[in-house]
C-alpha positions in Angstrom: -230.8 -10.7 -90.6 -228.5 -9.3 -93.3 -228.5 -11.2 -96.7 -225.0 -12.4 -96.2 -225.1 -13.1 -92.3 -224.2 -17.0 -91.6 -225.7 -18.9 -88.9 -224.0 -20.0 -85.8 -224.0 -23.6 -86.6 -222.2 -22.7 -89.9 -219.5 -21.3 -87.8 -219.1 -24.4 -85.7 -219.2 -26.4 -89.0 -216.3 -24.1 -90.3 -214.5 -24.7 -87.1 -214.7 -28.5 -87.0 -213.6 -28.9 -90.7 -210.7 -26.6 -89.9 -209.6 -28.7 -87.1 -210.2 -32.0 -88.9 -207.9 -30.7 -91.9 -205.4 -29.7 -89.6 -205.4 -33.1 -87.9 -205.3 -34.9 -91.3 -202.2 -33.0 -92.6 -200.3 -33.6 -89.2 -201.1 -37.2 -89.1 -200.3 -37.9 -92.7 -196.9 -36.2 -92.4 -196.0 -38.0 -89.0 -197.2 -41.4 -90.5 -195.2 -40.9 -93.7 -192.2 -40.2 -91.7 -192.8 -43.2 -89.5 -193.3 -45.6 -92.4 -190.3 -44.2 -94.3 -188.1 -44.6 -91.1 -189.5 -48.1 -90.5 -189.1 -49.4 -94.0 -186.7 -47.0 -95.8 -188.9 -47.5 -98.9 -190.4 -44.3 -100.7 -192.9 -46.6 -102.3 -194.1 -47.9 -98.9 -194.5 -44.3 -97.7 -196.6 -43.4 -100.8 -199.0 -46.0 -99.7 -200.3 -43.6 -96.9 -202.0 -41.1 -99.4 -202.8 -44.0 -101.8 -204.7 -46.1 -99.1 -206.6 -42.9 -98.0 -207.7 -41.9 -101.6 -208.9 -45.8 -102.3 -210.8 -45.8 -99.0 -212.4 -42.5 -99.5 -213.5 -43.5 -103.0 -215.1 -46.8 -101.7 -216.6 -44.6 -98.8 -218.1 -42.4 -101.3 -219.8 -45.3 -103.2 -221.4 -46.5 -100.1 -222.2 -43.1 -98.4 -225.7 -43.0 -100.0 -226.9 -45.7 -97.7 -226.0 -43.8 -94.7 -227.4 -40.6 -96.1 -230.7 -42.4 -96.6 -230.8 -43.3 -92.7 -229.0 -40.2 -90.9 -229.4 -36.5 -90.7 -226.2 -34.8 -92.1 -225.3 -33.3 -88.8 -225.4 -36.8 -87.2 -223.5 -38.3 -90.1 -220.8 -35.7 -89.6 -220.6 -36.2 -85.8 -220.3 -40.1 -86.6 -217.5 -39.4 -89.1 -215.4 -37.2 -86.7 -216.1 -39.1 -83.5 -215.0 -42.4 -85.5 -211.8 -40.9 -86.8 -210.9 -39.5 -83.2 -211.4 -43.2 -81.8 -209.5 -44.8 -84.6 -206.7 -42.5 -84.4 -206.6 -42.8 -80.5 -206.3 -46.5 -81.1 -203.6 -46.2 -83.6 -201.5 -43.5 -81.4 -201.8 -46.0 -78.5 -200.5 -48.7 -80.5 -197.9 -47.0 -81.9 -196.8 -45.7 -78.6 -196.8 -49.0 -76.9 -195.2 -51.1 -79.8 -192.6 -48.6 -80.9 -190.3 -49.8 -83.6 -192.1 -53.4 -83.5 -195.4 -52.1 -84.6 -197.0 -53.9 -87.5 -197.4 -51.7 -90.6 -200.3 -54.1 -91.6 -202.2 -53.0 -88.5 -201.4 -49.3 -89.2 -202.7 -49.4 -92.7 -205.8 -51.0 -91.7 -206.4 -48.2 -89.3 -205.6 -45.6 -92.0 -208.2 -47.4 -94.1 -210.8 -47.2 -91.4 -210.3 -43.4 -90.7 -210.1 -42.6 -94.3 -213.3 -44.7 -94.8 -215.0 -42.3 -92.3 -213.6 -39.2 -93.7 -215.0 -40.1 -97.1 -218.4 -39.0 -95.7 -217.3 -35.6 -94.6 -217.0 -33.9 -98.0 -220.5 -34.7 -99.2 -222.0 -34.1 -95.6 -220.3 -30.7 -95.3 -221.0 -29.3 -98.7 -224.6 -30.5 -98.5 -225.0 -29.1 -95.2 -223.8 -25.5 -95.9 -226.8 -24.4 -98.3 -229.1 -25.5 -95.2 -227.1 -23.2 -92.8 -227.2 -20.1 -95.2 -230.2 -17.8 -95.6 -229.4 -16.4 -99.2 -227.4 -16.8 -102.4 -225.0 -14.3 -101.2 -224.5 -16.1 -97.9 -223.9 -19.3 -99.6 -221.2 -17.8 -101.8 -219.6 -16.2 -98.8 -219.7 -19.6 -96.9 -218.1 -21.4 -99.7 -215.4 -18.8 -100.0 -214.6 -19.0 -96.2 -214.5 -22.7 -96.4 -212.1 -22.5 -99.2 -209.9 -20.1 -97.5 -209.6 -22.1 -94.4 -208.9 -25.1 -96.4 -206.0 -23.3 -98.1 -204.9 -21.7 -94.8 -204.6 -25.2 -93.1 -202.8 -26.7 -96.1 -200.3 -23.8 -96.4 -199.6 -23.5 -92.7 -200.1 -27.2 -92.0 -197.5 -28.8 -94.5 -195.0 -26.2 -93.5 -195.4 -26.5 -89.8 -196.0 -30.2 -89.4 -192.5 -31.0 -90.4 -191.2 -28.7 -87.8 -193.6 -29.9 -85.1 -192.2 -33.5 -85.9 -188.6 -32.3 -85.5 -189.4 -30.3 -82.4 -191.6 -32.9 -80.4 -191.0 -36.2 -82.2 -193.3 -38.5 -84.0 -195.0 -39.9 -81.0 -196.0 -36.4 -79.5 -197.0 -35.3 -82.7 -199.6 -38.3 -83.0 -200.8 -37.2 -79.5 -201.4 -33.6 -80.5 -203.1 -34.8 -83.5 -205.4 -37.0 -81.3 -206.2 -33.9 -79.3 -207.1 -31.9 -82.5 -209.4 -34.7 -83.7 -211.2 -34.6 -80.3 -211.7 -30.9 -80.7 -213.2 -31.4 -84.2 -215.6 -33.9 -82.7 -216.7 -31.6 -79.8 -217.3 -28.8 -82.3 -219.4 -31.0 -84.5 -221.9 -31.4 -81.5 -222.8 -27.8 -82.0 -223.8 -28.0 -85.6 -227.7 -28.0 -85.6 -229.2 -28.8 -88.9 -232.5 -26.8 -89.5 -235.5 -28.8 -88.4 -236.7 -29.5 -91.8 -237.1 -33.3 -93.0 -234.0 -34.9 -93.7 -233.9 -37.2 -96.7 -234.2 -40.2 -94.6 -237.3 -38.8 -92.7 -239.0 -37.7 -96.0 -238.2 -41.0 -97.6 -239.7 -42.7 -94.7 -243.0 -40.7 -94.6 -243.6 -41.3 -98.3 -243.3 -45.0 -97.9 -245.4 -45.0 -94.8 -248.2 -43.2 -96.5 -248.2 -45.2 -99.8 -247.1 -48.6 -98.5 -244.7 -48.7 -101.1 -241.7 -51.1 -100.6 -238.5 -49.4 -99.4 -235.9 -48.7 -102.3 -233.5 -51.5 -102.8 -229.9 -51.1 -101.8 -228.9 -50.8 -105.5 -231.5 -48.0 -106.2 -230.1 -46.0 -103.2 -226.5 -46.5 -104.3 -227.2 -45.5 -107.9 -229.6 -42.5 -107.2 -226.8 -39.9 -107.2 -225.4 -41.2 -110.3 -228.7 -41.1 -112.1 -229.4 -37.6 -110.9 -226.1 -36.6 -112.4 -226.6 -38.2 -115.6 -230.1 -36.9 -116.1 -229.1 -33.2 -115.1 -227.3 -31.4 -117.9 -225.7 -28.9 -115.5 -224.5 -31.5 -113.1 -223.0 -33.5 -116.0 -220.9 -30.4 -117.1 -220.0 -29.6 -113.5 -218.8 -33.2 -112.7 -216.9 -33.4 -116.0 -215.1 -30.0 -115.3 -214.3 -31.0 -111.7 -212.8 -34.3 -113.0 -210.7 -32.6 -115.7 -209.7 -30.0 -113.0 -208.5 -32.9 -110.8 -206.4 -34.4 -113.6 -204.8 -31.1 -114.5 -204.5 -30.1 -110.8 -202.4 -32.9 -109.9 -199.2 -31.1 -111.3 -199.2 -28.9 -108.3 -198.7 -32.1 -106.0 -195.3 -31.4 -104.3 -193.1 -33.9 -106.3 -194.0 -32.3 -109.6 -193.4 -28.7 -108.4 -190.0 -29.7 -107.0 -189.0 -31.5 -110.4 -190.1 -28.3 -112.4 -188.1 -25.9 -110.1 -185.1 -28.1 -110.5 -185.3 -28.9 -114.2 -187.1 -25.9 -115.6 -186.1 -23.1 -113.3 -182.6 -24.5 -112.4 -183.1 -24.1 -108.6 -183.0 -25.9 -105.5 -185.4 -26.8 -102.8 -185.5 -23.4 -101.3 -187.2 -22.0 -104.3 -189.5 -25.2 -104.3 -190.7 -23.5 -101.0 -191.0 -20.1 -102.3 -193.0 -21.3 -105.4 -195.4 -23.4 -102.9 -195.7 -20.4 -100.5 -196.7 -18.0 -103.4 -199.4 -20.4 -104.9 -201.0 -20.8 -101.6 -200.8 -17.1 -100.6 -202.4 -16.3 -103.8 -205.3 -18.9 -103.3 -205.8 -17.6 -99.8 -206.0 -14.0 -101.1 -208.1 -15.1 -104.0 -210.6 -16.6 -101.5 -210.9 -13.3 -99.5 -211.4 -11.5 -102.7 -214.2 -13.9 -103.6 -215.7 -13.3 -100.1 -215.5 -9.4 -100.5 -217.3 -9.7 -104.1 -220.1 -11.9 -103.3 -222.8 -9.8 -104.3 -221.3 -9.0 -107.8 -220.4 -12.6 -108.4 -223.5 -14.2 -107.1 -225.5 -12.9 -109.8 -223.1 -14.2 -112.7 -221.7 -17.4 -111.4 -221.2 -18.9 -114.8 -219.3 -15.9 -116.2 -217.1 -15.7 -113.2 -216.4 -19.6 -113.3 -215.4 -19.2 -116.8 -213.1 -16.2 -116.2 -211.5 -18.2 -113.3 -210.8 -21.1 -115.4 -209.5 -19.4 -118.4 -207.2 -17.1 -116.3 -205.9 -20.2 -114.3 -205.3 -22.1 -117.6 -203.6 -19.1 -119.3 -201.2 -18.5 -116.4 -200.4 -22.2 -116.1 -199.3 -22.0 -119.6 -197.1 -19.0 -119.0 -195.7 -20.5 -115.9 -194.7 -23.7 -118.0 -192.7 -21.8 -120.7 -191.2 -19.3 -118.4 -187.6 -19.6 -117.1 -187.6 -16.3 -115.0 -187.6 -16.9 -111.2 -189.3 -13.6 -110.3 -191.9 -14.0 -112.9 -192.5 -17.5 -111.8 -193.3 -16.3 -108.5 -195.6 -13.6 -109.7 -197.6 -16.0 -112.0 -198.3 -18.4 -109.2 -199.3 -15.6 -106.9 -201.7 -14.2 -109.5 -202.9 -17.7 -110.4 -204.6 -18.2 -106.9 -207.3 -15.8 -107.2 -208.4 -17.3 -110.5 -208.3 -20.7 -109.1 -210.4 -19.8 -106.1 -212.9 -18.0 -108.3 -213.3 -21.0 -110.3 -213.6 -23.4 -107.6 -216.0 -21.4 -105.3 -218.4 -20.6 -108.1 -218.4 -24.2 -109.2 -219.1 -25.5 -105.8 -222.0 -23.0 -105.6 -223.4 -23.9 -108.7 -223.4 -27.8 -108.0 -225.3 -26.7 -104.6 -228.0 -24.9 -106.7 -228.4 -27.5 -109.3 -230.3 -30.1 -107.4 -232.9 -30.1 -104.4 -231.4 -30.2 -100.9 -232.7 -33.5 -100.2 -230.8 -35.0 -103.3 -227.6 -32.9 -102.9 -225.8 -35.2 -100.5 -226.2 -38.3 -102.7 -225.1 -36.3 -105.9 -221.9 -34.9 -103.8 -221.1 -38.6 -102.8 -221.0 -39.7 -106.4 -219.0 -36.7 -107.4 -216.6 -37.3 -104.6 -216.1 -41.0 -105.8 -215.4 -39.6 -109.4 -212.8 -37.1 -108.0 -211.0 -39.6 -105.7 -210.7 -42.0 -108.7 -209.4 -39.3 -111.1 -207.0 -38.3 -108.4 -205.4 -41.9 -108.2 -205.3 -42.0 -112.1 -203.8 -38.6 -112.2 -201.0 -39.4 -109.8 -199.9 -42.3 -111.8 -200.7 -40.9 -115.2 -198.9 -37.6 -114.6 -196.0 -39.2 -113.2 -195.7 -41.4 -116.3 -196.1 -38.3 -118.5 -193.5 -36.3 -116.8 -190.8 -39.1 -117.3 -191.8 -39.6 -120.7 -192.3 -36.2 -122.2 -190.7 -34.0 -119.7 -191.8 -31.7 -116.7 -192.4 -28.7 -119.0 -194.7 -30.5 -121.3 -196.7 -31.7 -118.4 -197.5 -28.2 -117.4 -198.3 -27.4 -120.7 -200.7 -30.4 -120.9 -202.3 -29.3 -117.4 -203.1 -25.8 -119.2 -204.7 -27.4 -122.2 -206.9 -29.6 -119.9 -208.1 -26.5 -118.2 -208.9 -25.0 -121.6 -210.9 -28.2 -122.3 -212.7 -27.6 -119.2 -213.6 -24.0 -120.0 -215.0 -25.4 -123.4 -217.0 -27.9 -121.6 -218.6 -25.0 -119.7 -219.4 -23.1 -122.7 -220.9 -25.9 -124.4 -223.2 -26.4 -121.5 -223.6 -22.6 -120.5 -227.4 -22.8 -121.5 -227.9 -25.3 -118.8 -225.6 -23.7 -116.3 -227.3 -20.3 -117.1 -230.7 -21.8 -116.1 -229.4 -22.8 -112.7 -228.3 -19.3 -112.2 -231.6 -17.7 -113.4 -233.7 -20.2 -111.1 -231.7 -19.5 -108.2 -232.1 -15.7 -108.8 -235.9 -16.1 -109.1 -235.9 -18.1 -106.0 -234.3 -15.0 -104.0 
C-alpha cells in the first residue's frame, strides 16, 4: 500500500457525506421557499437554519452518551437512516396536506433531523484517521472531504433553486428523500477497523476492575475537560471559534449587501463573487491534496500561512472598489482558506488519542454551532450599525487575532506535529 492510498471504507464515507450534504442543501432551500410562500415572512423563513443550528448544538452536547455506547460507523448509520425516515415522513406529510400543513409539525421534524445530523460531524471526522494508513493519507482524506463539501455547496445552492423552479417543491422533496436513502445505503459499506471502540474499551476496563460505570455528567464533560487540559486543543478550538465568527461575513445576505453598497452592483455580480469564492476554495482543496507530502511535515507553518493570507485578502477585498480586482481577490482567497481549514482539522485529529477524539469533536462542534448563531445575530447588528465595509475589515482583524493565537501556542502545536512525525 502506498503511503497516501485510502481505504475502500473511506471512499464510501466520502460518498455518503457528499450525498447527505447535497440532500441537506436541497431540503433547506425547498423548505425555505415553502415556509416563505406559506407565511410571507422572512423571519419565519430564517427559522429553518436557526432551528437546524440550535438542534445540532444540543445534539453535540449529548453525542458523547451515544459515542460511549456505539461504534462510530454504527452511529453514522443511525444518523443517516434516521434522517431519511424523518425526512420521508415530512415529505409525505407535506405532500398529503399541501397548503394546510402545520408549520409547527414541519419545524419539529426539522429539529429531529438536525438533532441526528449533529452526530455526523464528530463521527465522520473521528472516523477519518481510523480509515487512513499514514500522515499524508490523513491530510489527503481531509482535503478530499473539504473539496467535496465545497463542490456540493457551490453546485447545490446554485442548482437547487433551478430544480425547485423546474419540478416544483413537492418533487424536490421527493428527490431529496431519494438522495438521503442513497446516503444511508452507502453508510452500510463503511467498515470501521476491528479495534476496540471507546465503548468496548470502556466496558472492558470496568469489567476487569469492577469499578462503577462513569456517570452521565462525567461522560458529557469528558470532551470539554480534554480540550481544557490540552494546550493544542485549546488553541485550535479558539481558532475555529474565531474563524466561525469572522467567516459568517460570507453568508449570502452579507455578500449581497457588500456587492450592492461597496461595489455598487446588482445581484448578477453577487453571483459572480460567490462563484469565484467557491471556485477558489475548490481549487485550493485540490492544491492541498497535490501537496500533501510537503504540507504534512509542516502543518503549523502552513496553517499560519493560510490564515494570514486569508486575513490579508479579506482586508484588501473590504477596502477595494474595483470589480475585476474583487473577483480576483476572492478567487485567490480560496486556496488560503482551504490550506488553513485542512491543516487545522488534521492537527486536531493528531492532538488526541483516537478513542477520545469523537468526544472532543462533539464538544468542538457544540462550540462552533453556538458561535455560528451568535455571529449571525452579532454580524447583522454590526453591519447595520457600522456599515458593511467595516464589517469585512472587522472579519479580517478577527483572522489576524486567530493567527496570533496560533503563534502564542506554536510550541504546543509543534509538539503535536513532531509527535506525529515520530509516529510515522
